[in-house]
N, C-alpha and C positions, 0 to 999 in steps of 0.2 A: 333861173336865177345863179349869178353870177359867186362862185366859189371862194372869192373873195371875202365877201360878205355874210358869209356862211356865219351865224352863230356856234359859239361852241354846243356842243349837242344835236346839233342839227342833224347829224346822219344816221346819229343811236338815235332819234325820235322819228325818222324816216322809217329806216329799219324795222322799230317795234310796229308801226304803223301798216305797213305793206307784209308783214310778215305771216297773215293770214291769220294770226292767233288771237282768238278773244281774249279779254281783257283776265278772264279768270282762269288762260292759261297762262299767263306769263308767269314766270319763275323769281323766284325773290331778286334777284338782281335784274331784274326788269322794273319789278316793283319800288324797288330802292331807287332807281333813274327816274322813274316819275314822279316818287315820294321829295324831291329837289326842286328847290324854286327855279334852276335851270332849267328843267323842262315846262313849266309855265313859261318860260318868256321863250321858248321856242314855239310854243302851240300857238299862243297869240297870233304872231304873223302868218304862220301856216293856216292856221285855218279861219281868218279873216281876207286871205291875201291868195294862197296858193292852193289851199284844195279844192278838188274836183268835186263840184257839188252835183254833178252826173251821176259819181259813183256813190253809191246809194252803201254797199258794205263798207268802203273805204270811213263812208260821213259817221256813219255809226258805230264804228270802234273809236273814230277818233272822237266824236262827243262822249263814248264812256272814257276814256282816257283822259279827256277834259275836265268831264266829272269829278272823277278821284283828285285830278291834280290841283283841281281848285280846292275842294276838301281840303287836301293836305295844307296847300297852304295857307286856310282858314286853322287849323288843328295849330300850324307854325305862328301862326298870330295871335291866338288864345297863349298859348306856351311865352309869349316873350310880348305882354303888350305893352309892354312900358317900354322897350328897346327894339324895334321891330322896322327893319327898309324897305320891307318888300309892298306894303299898302303905296307909299308914293313910289318905288319902280314899278308896282303895276298902273297905276293913274299916268304916269310918265308914258308908258308903252303905249296902251289904251289910245292917249291923242295921237300917239303918232300915227295910229291907224288912219285918224283922219283924215289925213292927208295923202291916202292910196286911194285912188279910182281908176280902175272899176275896184270892187272890192268883192266880196259874198256872202250878200246881204242876207240872204235866209239862215245860211250856215252862221253870219254874225249874228243876226237876232236869237238864233237857240244859244250862243255862247252866252249873250246877253242873260240870257234866264235862268242860266247855272250859275253867273257871279251873282244874280242878286239871290240867288235860292242859298250860295252861302255869305249870303251879308258883306258883298263886295258891290257898291253903289258904282258904277259906270259914269262917266261924266257926263253931262247934256251934251256936248258937245258930239259922242260920238255915237250917240242916241239918233241924232240929227241927221247926221253921214249918212246911217245905216237908212232911216227914214226917206232920205234922198236920193241913196242908192238903188232903195229898193221905188219910188216913185220913176226911175228912170225906165225899169224894166216891166213894170204895169201901170196900164192905163189908170186904174183907179189910183196909182201912183200908193203912199204910203199914209196918207190923211186919214183925217176922221172919217171919211167918203170910204175909206179900203175897209176900216173895220166896220164901219154900219153893212154895206153889203157882205162881208165874213159874218156880222151876227145873223142876216137875214137868212143866209144861207147853213149856218147851223142849227136854228130853229130850237133855240134854248127853251125847257118848262121848268128850269129850277134855278133860281137865283147865286144859290152856292156853286153849280157848277158856273155860272157864269163866270162869277168874280174870280175863281179858281183857274180857268181858263183864260182870262183875258186882261188879267195884273198886268203881265209883262208887255203885252202889245199897247196897253195903257201907258206905260212908262215911257213909250216913244212920240207922246205927242206932247205939243207944250200944252200949259195948266189949261187953257181956253177950251181947245179939242177934247182935252179931258172933260171937262165941266160938260160940255154940248153932249159929246157920247153918252155919257149917264142921264143927262135931262132926257135925251129919248125913250129910256126907256124906264119913263116913270107912268107909263099905262100899261106894263106889264104884271100881270098879279104877284110875280116874284119879290120884285121890285125891293121891297125892304130885305129882305133876308141878303140880295146881292150889297145894295149900299151899305148895309150893316156893317157886315164882312168887309168892304172896301175899306172903309172908314177906319180900318184895325191896320191897313197895310204897310208895309215897312217905308214905301217912301210918304212923305206929309204931303206931298203933293198930291197924290191919289188920294191920300186920306182925306187932304180936305175938302176937296173936291166931293168926295163921296158923302161927306156930312154936310157941305153946304147941302147938295141936292138933297138929300135925305131931310132935311128940316123943312122944306117946300111941300113933302107930301101930305096927303090928306089927311089926317086922325085917324078916319077909318079905313086907311088903307093897313095898317097896323094889326089888320086883325088878321092878316093873312103871313104876320111873322112866324114862322114854323123853328127857331132855334133862338128863343128868348136867352137865353143864357148866355148871348156874345153880349150885353147888356152889363152885365156881370164881370165878362172880360175885358169891357170896353174901360172899364172903370179902374183897370189894373195897368191894361197895357198898354191901352191907346196913345196916340201923339197927345202933348199939349193943346193943340189948336184945336180937337177936337172934343176935349172934354168939356166946356160949358155948355154942347148939347147934349149932354148926355141926361141933364134933369128934365127934360121934353121930352126924351125920348121913351123914358121910361114911365111917364106919366100915361105915354099914349101907349104904351103898351101893359100896364094895370088897367087900362080901360077898355082894349080893344082883344088881346091877343089874349088864345085860350090858354089854358098851362096843357102842360104836352108830356108824357109818362116817358120815361128815358126807354131808349133799345138797347137790348137784350145783347151783350157780348157771348158770343153762341162756343167764339173760338180764340185760344190763345198761343202764341207762341213766342218763347224767347231765349235768349242766349247767357251764358253766363258772361261774366267780367272781363273786358280782354287787358291787354297791356296798358291801353290808354284807361282803364278803368270805365267804359261803356258800356253799356246795356242793349242792345238790340231788342225790340220786339216786334211781332206782328197779330194782326187780332181781325176778326170777322164778327159787324155784327147785325143783324135780324131786324130789322124794323117793322112797324106795323104792317104796312103795306106790303111784307114779306120779300121787300128786295134787300142788297146784302150791300153792306159799305167796308170795305178792307182800309184798315187804319196801320199804321207803324209807326214808330220811333226810335229815336236814341238816345239814352239817356248819359252823361256825360260829367264824371264827378268834378265839380267845380263849376261846370258852366251849365246844367239843367237839360231841359230837350233841347238839344242842337240841330235835330231835324226830325223830321215828321211827314208822314203818307195819308192822303186819305184820298180816296177813290169810290164814290159811290157806282153804284148797278153794277159791282165783280159779279163774275157766274164762279160759280163753288169750285169750278178746275182749275179758274184762271189762276186762285188763291192758292190753290192743292200746288198748283204748277209752281208758285214765289216759296210755300213753304219747305217744298221739298228741296230745294237750291237753297235755302236756307239752312232746312235741316244737315246738306249735305256736306256746306263750304263750312259752316258755324256749328254741326250737331246742336244745333236751338232744340230747347223740350217743348215738347206741349205741357201746358197749364192750365192751373184753374183760373179763368179772368181774376181772382180776387188777388193776385201778386199786383196788378195794376193799384190798387187798395193803397198797397204799401208801399210800390215804386216812384209811382208821380206825385206825390204832398215832397216827397226826398227833393226832387228835379225842381218841382217849382216852387221850392223853399229857396235851392240856389239860386234858380233864373232870375232873381231879385236882384243880384249881385251882377247878373251877367249884362254885357254891353251889347249884346246881339240882342233884337228884337224878335219875338216870334214871328215864324212866317205864318201864310192864310191858314194851309193847313195844320200844324201844328195847331193853330189856335180854333179850327173845325174838331177836330181830335179830341181837343179837349170840351168843347160845346156838346159833344155827344154821348159825354161819360157822365156817370154819375155825381153829385156834388163830393160829396165824401172821398172821391176818389181823384181830386182836381182841388183841393185844397190845402194849400202850401204848410209842411208841418216841417220841424228841423229832424235831422237825422236822429233817432232816440235806440243805440243799441241794445239799450234796456228792455225796451218795446217787442224788438225782432229778440231776442230771449225768451219772452213773455210767449210772444206765439210759438215757437218754437220748443216750449215748453223745456227750455236749458237753465239748470242751476247754474247761476254766476257766481253765486257764492260758496263754490267747492272749488276749492283751490288743487287738490289732486286731480279732480277732472280735468282744470284747464291745462294740469301740467302733461296730463296724459295725452290729450288735445296735440300739446307740442313733438311729445313723442312718434304719435303715430301721425305726424300731418304729410308725410308721403303719400301716404295715401291720395291728399290731394292732387298729385301731378295725373291721378286719371282726368279729374273735371276737364271739358272741354274748353280749350282757348286758355287752360293755363301756360302751354307754351308762347305763348305772346305776351308771357311777363319777363321774357327774357331782356336781359338788357343789351341795348345792342352797340352805345356807345359810351363802352369804360374807357375811363381815364386812363394813361398807361402808366401813372405810376402804381397802382391799381392791379397786384399780377397776384393777388391770392383772395381764397375762397370768402373767408371771412374779414377781409376788408372791404371786397364785394359787397356782400351782406349787409354789412353795415351802413357803410357809405350809400347804398341805392336803396336796399327796401327798410330797412329800420332806423333810418335820417327822418323817414315822413310817414311814420307809421299810419297816420292815419286814411290815408286813402288807401289803403292794403286792408286796412280794419275795417272801413265799409265794404270793398269789392269782397270782401269774405263775408261779410254780413249780407249781402245781397245775392252772395250765392247760396248762403244759407235760406235766402227767403224763396229765390228759385227754387232749388232743391224741395224747401219742405210743399209748395205747392206743384209740385213737378204730376203729371198727368201721364206721365212717359209711359209705356210699356216694361220699365226695369226699376217697377218702382221699390221693388225689396230694397233694392242698391240703394236710392235716393233717398227713399227711408229712413236711412240710418246717415245719410250726410252732413242734416243740419246741424248737428250736436259736434260733430267735428270741424264742420266750418266754424263755428262760433268759439270754440274751444280754444282753434287755432288764435281768431279773432282777439280774443278776451287777452290771450298770453303776449299776444304781440303786444295789443294796446299796454298791460303793464310794464313790458320789458324796457320800457322809455328807451331814447334815441341811444342808440350804440353801446347799450350797458348790457350785453352779452358776455362778452369778453370770449372764452373757449368754451363755453356751453354751447352745446348742440343746439339747432332748431331745423332739422330736418327737410320741412319745406322748405323755407330759403337758402341753406344749404347746398340745396341741390339744387336751385336756380340759378344761385352765385356760380354754383360750377358751370353748368350747363352753358352760363352765359361768358365764360370764360373761354369754353370749347368754341362755343361759334365766333368771339374774336378770334380766336388761336385761327379758326378756318377760315375767316373773311383776310385776313391777312394773308393769307398762303393764296388762298384765290387772287387777292390781289398782285398777290408777288408773280403769281402764272399768268397771268394779264399782261403782266411787264414784258416779262419773259417770252410771250408770244409773237411777240415783235420781233424775239432777236431771231437768229436761223436755225433751222433744226438741225441735230444730231442725234446721228446713230446712238441707240445704246446696247451693249451686249448683258443679254439677260438670263440666267440661269432658271428654270421653274423644277422643281421637285414634287411629289407628295409625300407629304407628311407620314412619318410611322408605317409607310410601306416596305416589305420587303416580300423580295428583293424589292431595291431601290428603284423607282420609278423619277426618270429626269430628262429634260430637253433642254440643250443650249441654243440661243435666238437670238438675231438681230433686229432692231426694231426702229423704227422713226420717234424720237423724244415728243413728238408733238401728237403721235396715236392716241385718242381716247382709250378711259378705261373699258367704255361699252365696246369699243373694236379690237381693245387688248382681250377681253373676256369672249370675242368670236374667236380672236388668233387660237387663244390657250384649247377652246374646245378643239380645234381642228389639229395642233401639234401634238396635244395628249392624246387626242384619240377617242374624244367622248363626242356625245351623240346631240346635245344642245335639248337635251330633255328637263332639266329641271332648273329652277330658281338659280340666283348666286349671287355674290355682296366679295368687296375688295374691303378686310380692313388694314387701315392707313394711320399715320402719325398725326391725320386730318380727323379723325373718325370713323366710320363706317359708310363706303360706298354702293350704292344700290340701284340697278335699273329703274327704282321707283322714284316717282317726281315727289322728294321729299327735302324740303329745305335747300341747304345750296348745293351738297354734294350730291349729284346726280353725274352716273357715270360718264354720259355722253357730254357732259361738258368738261371735264375734269381729263388734263395729257396726262399722261405717264410722271413727264419732268416735275411734275407738282407734288407727286408723292413721292419719289425718287430722286432726289438732286445728288446726291454724294455715293462713292462707290465704297461699296461692302450695305449700304442702306437697304431693307428689307421689306416688304408688303406679304399680308397672306390673303388668297384667293381660295375662297368655299365656294364647293358646287354641290348640289343637293343636300338643300337643308336635313334630309332625311337620313343618307347616308351619312353625311357629314366630310367629301373629300377634300381635304386642308393642303394645298398648296402654298409654298415659300416662293416668291420672288425674289430673287435677290439683284441689286446693279453691280454685275464686276467692271466694267468699263465705259467711260466716255468716248464715243469715238470721232474724230475729226471731220467725216463725211457725214452727209443724211446718206439712209437708205428708205427708197419709196417701198419695196416689194419685201415685205419681212424674209427672212431667210433663216432658217435651222440649222445649224454647222455640227452640232451632236447630240446624241443619247443614247437612251439606253433603257429599255423594261416597257413590256405590251402596256396599254391600260387596260385596265381593269375592267370587266363586265357592266354594265349601271344595272342599280337597283341589286347587285349583289350581299348589302348587308355593312358596305365599309370597306378600311382595309382590316379588317378582322375576320369581316366574312370572306372577303377574299383570299386570307391567309386562309381561312378553313378548308374554301372551294381548292386551291392551291394541294394542302394538304391529300383532299379525297382522291384530284386527279394523280396522284403519285403512289395511290394503293395499287396493289395486285389485284385485288378482288373488291372493290365496292361494292357496297348494298345495292339492289333497285332501288332504295330509296334517294343514293349516295347519286346512282346514277343519273335519275331522275334529275337531280339537283344540277349535275355538270352540264346538262342537254338544255333546260332551262337559260341556265348561264350562256351557254354557246362553248361551253368547254369541253366538250364531249366526245371531240375529235382530234383530240392532241391539244395541247397549248404551251406554247415555249414563251413562259413567263418572261424573259430575257430578249425578247425579239423586239425588233422598231424598223421600221423602213426607212429612213430619211429622206430618200428621194421620193419616194411616194407622197409625202406630207408636203413637202418645197413645190409638188408638181400643185398639189390639188392648193395651196394658199397661192401660188402664181396665176393659175386658171381665177381665183376669187379676185385677185387685184387688178390683174392685167384683161381678164376675161376672154 
C-alpha cells in the first residue's frame, strides 16, 4: 500500500498486530488506542483487504482486537445515542469495501459476525460482495447450495445449535435463499426449536423467513419443542412481523409440547461492577441428560443485558479454564446461583428501554433459566437491604459506612471507577468528586447495591471477609443516595475522595506520559546524575553520565552495576508521577518510562528503592543537561564501598562497620562479619571507578 494513502494510526495498529502480544498482554496505552474510533477505521480496510488469511496466529490476534474495537464503538454509541457520528461513518467505510476486489472473504465473514453480534447491521451490498467473493474461490460458491453442503457436513442433532451456528451465514443470502434453506430443514426432528429461535433473530428478514416456514409445520411437530419458554420471550422480544404467528404457535405448543423441568445451575462466577457499571457473570448448567451448558452475560446499568454466551456440550475442564482466566483478570467470585434471581430481573427491566435487540445467545440464556429469575423487575434498594439484613433506618450506621468506605477500595474492579477524562477546569479533589461521582449518584448507588448482593451470595474461600461487606456497601449506597447532588461541601466521603484523588494522579501521569512521548521525538541528550545512598555513614555516592532516553528499567540495571549491588531483590522508583516498578501495573512501567519523563529540570530528584526488606534508599539528582548525547553510560566520580547484600539496611551496615573496628570481636561477631563478607579487611571508602566503567562498557558494547 502506498504510504501516501495510509490512514492515521495505521502504523500503530500494524505494530500492535505484529508485536506478537496477545490481547491480554497489551498495556494501558495500547488498549486506549484500540478504544478510539480511529482504530476501527484502520482495522476495517486492513481486515477486509490487507490481512494475510494464511497466517492463523495473526488472524486470531486481529479478530480478538477487532471484537474489542467494535464493542468499544458500541459503548460509545450507547453513551452518545443522540449525537454519535460513527454509525454513519461505519456504514460509509463498509460500503467503500464493496469496491475492493479481491477481498479477504472468510475474514470478512467473521468480521460481519462480530458486527452483527454487537448490533451493527452491515449494508446488504457488503454481504452480497462477500458472497460473490466466496463464490469466486469455491466451486459451490456462497449460495444456498454452499450452506446446504455445509449443513450436511455438520450433521446437526440439535435445533438450538443449528440456529446459533447458522444465523450469521444466513445473513449473506437474499430472502428467498434464506427461505429455501430453512424449508429444507422441516423434516428434521429439531426443526421447531431451530425455527422458533431464528424467528427471534435481530435481522427482521431472517426472523420473518423463519416464522413463515415454522407456520407451515405440521402441528404434531410441536411435540418436539424443548424450549417452550421461547414463546414467552417471543411475546416480549420478537419483531412485529412475527407476533401475528404467536397465537397459533402457543395453541400448538399447549396441545402437543410436553412441559419441561428447569435445568440446574450448578456453578456461577461473577465480577463486581466496573467503571462502566457493568457486571460480568459465567455459569454452568447441568441438563437432565447430564450434559453441560456454559452460559454467561454482561449486564450494564442503563442498557440491560448487553452481551451473552450460550455454549452447549461444554466439558467441565473447558469451563474451568475460562473461569480461571475470569478470576485472574477480573477477580470474579464463585457465587450462589441465586445471585441471578436479583441481578437479571433488573437487567431485563432496563432492557425494555434499550434500542438494542437481544441476540440469540442472550435469549437462549433466558430460556434455560427459571421464570422467576427472568421476570423484569425495577431496581429496589430496600429489597437488597432486606436480603442483606441491613437496617436502612439507622442513620448512625449509614454515617459509619461513609466514614469506613475506604475499606471498599479493596473491592475487585474498584480501580476501574477512576475518571480518565477529567476536564482541565477541575483541579481539586472535591471538584472531581462532586462533578463526576456525586452529580449522578444513582449509578454508583446501584453499583454498590449490586456489589452488596454479590458479596452476600459469595461462595468464595474468603467467606469471613465477604460476609462483612454487604452492610458496608449498603451503608455507602444509602449515604450516597441521601447526600444529594454535590451537597457534601467540605464534608469527607473517604471512598469517593480517594477515587477523585487517584483520578487526578492518573491524569497527571497521563499528561506526563504524553509529554514524554512528544519529547521522545526530539534528539536525546546526555544527563549528568548523582546517586547517593540515603542515611549511609560513611557516604556512598556515584556521579555518572547517561542518555536522557534511557528507560528506568535500564537505569535500574545501571545502578546495580555502578553501586555494586547483585540484582538480588525487587526495586521501585518514587517520582513526581508516582511509583514506577518493573511490574506491569497501570501506566507507569519502568521499561516504558525514559529518564527525561521524571527528571526534566536541573536540581530535580527521584528516589530509587532496592530490596524492600533492607530498604536501601537512593536519591538520584539531575545535576546538568549536556548538549551532546552519550551512548555508553560513564561514571566520572564516586566514593564509598557498596554495603553487603542482606545485612539489615543502613543501620545493619553501620553495626557491622562498628564490629569490624573492634580489636577483639566476639566469636558471634566474627561469624557475622564472615557471613557478610567483611571478615578479611573492609575498606568502607573503597570505590574502583575504572573497574565499574569496564563493566558498563562490556554490557553496552559487548
